[in-house]
C-alpha positions in Angstrom: 20.4 14.4 30.9 16.4 13.3 30.9 15.4 17.0 31.8 13.0 18.3 29.4 13.7 21.5 27.5 11.5 24.2 26.3 11.2 22.0 22.9 10.1 18.8 24.6 13.0 16.8 24.1 15.4 15.9 26.6 18.9 17.0 26.8 20.3 13.7 25.8 17.9 13.8 22.8 19.4 17.4 21.8 22.8 16.5 22.2 22.2 13.3 20.5 20.8 15.5 17.5 23.8 18.0 17.4 26.2 15.0 17.5 24.5 13.4 14.5 24.2 17.0 12.6 28.1 17.7 13.0 28.8 14.0 11.8 26.6 14.5 8.6 28.2 17.8 8.0 31.9 16.6 8.5 31.0 13.4 6.3 29.6 15.7 3.7 32.7 18.0 3.6 34.6 15.1 3.3 33.1 13.4 0.3 34.6 13.3 -2.8 33.9 11.4 -6.2 36.1 8.5 -5.0 34.4 8.2 -1.5 34.8 9.9 1.8 38.4 10.8 2.6 39.7 10.4 5.9 40.5 14.1 6.7 39.2 13.4 10.5 39.6 11.1 12.9 36.3 11.1 15.7 36.2 10.0 19.2 33.0 10.2 21.5 33.4 10.0 25.0 30.4 9.1 27.5 30.9 9.2 31.0 28.4 8.7 34.1 27.9 6.5 37.1 30.1 3.4 35.5 33.0 5.4 34.0 34.2 6.9 31.1 33.6 4.7 27.7 33.3 5.1 24.2 29.9 6.4 23.1 29.8 5.2 19.6 27.7 2.0 18.8 27.9 -1.2 16.7 31.9 -1.7 15.0 32.4 2.1 16.0 32.4 0.8 19.7 35.5 -1.6 19.2 38.1 1.7 19.2 38.5 4.4 20.7 39.3 6.9 17.9 37.7 6.1 14.3 38.2 7.2 11.0 35.5 9.7 9.2 35.0 7.3 6.7 34.4 4.2 9.1 31.6 6.8 10.5 30.2 7.0 6.9 30.1 3.4 6.5 28.6 2.2 9.8 25.5 4.3 10.5 23.3 2.6 13.0 20.1 4.0 11.7 18.5 7.1 9.8 15.7 9.1 11.2 13.2 10.8 9.0 12.3 14.2 10.4 
């Protein structure tokens, strides 16, 4: 996943961008006047030499599956591009 692609980013960075854009799109689709509705449950599974684990960080790392509203409310950081 550390291999660089033609755009100059690593495969890991590319996958992270795709997942983050997907989260953003899902949150937008679930947002109503009264807040984010839980139309989706989210799980991100990471795997490697140390086995299988929840790949989300912070508060979201405590549960294997999280409500979309939890994902919306517990963003770790926002990048400006």
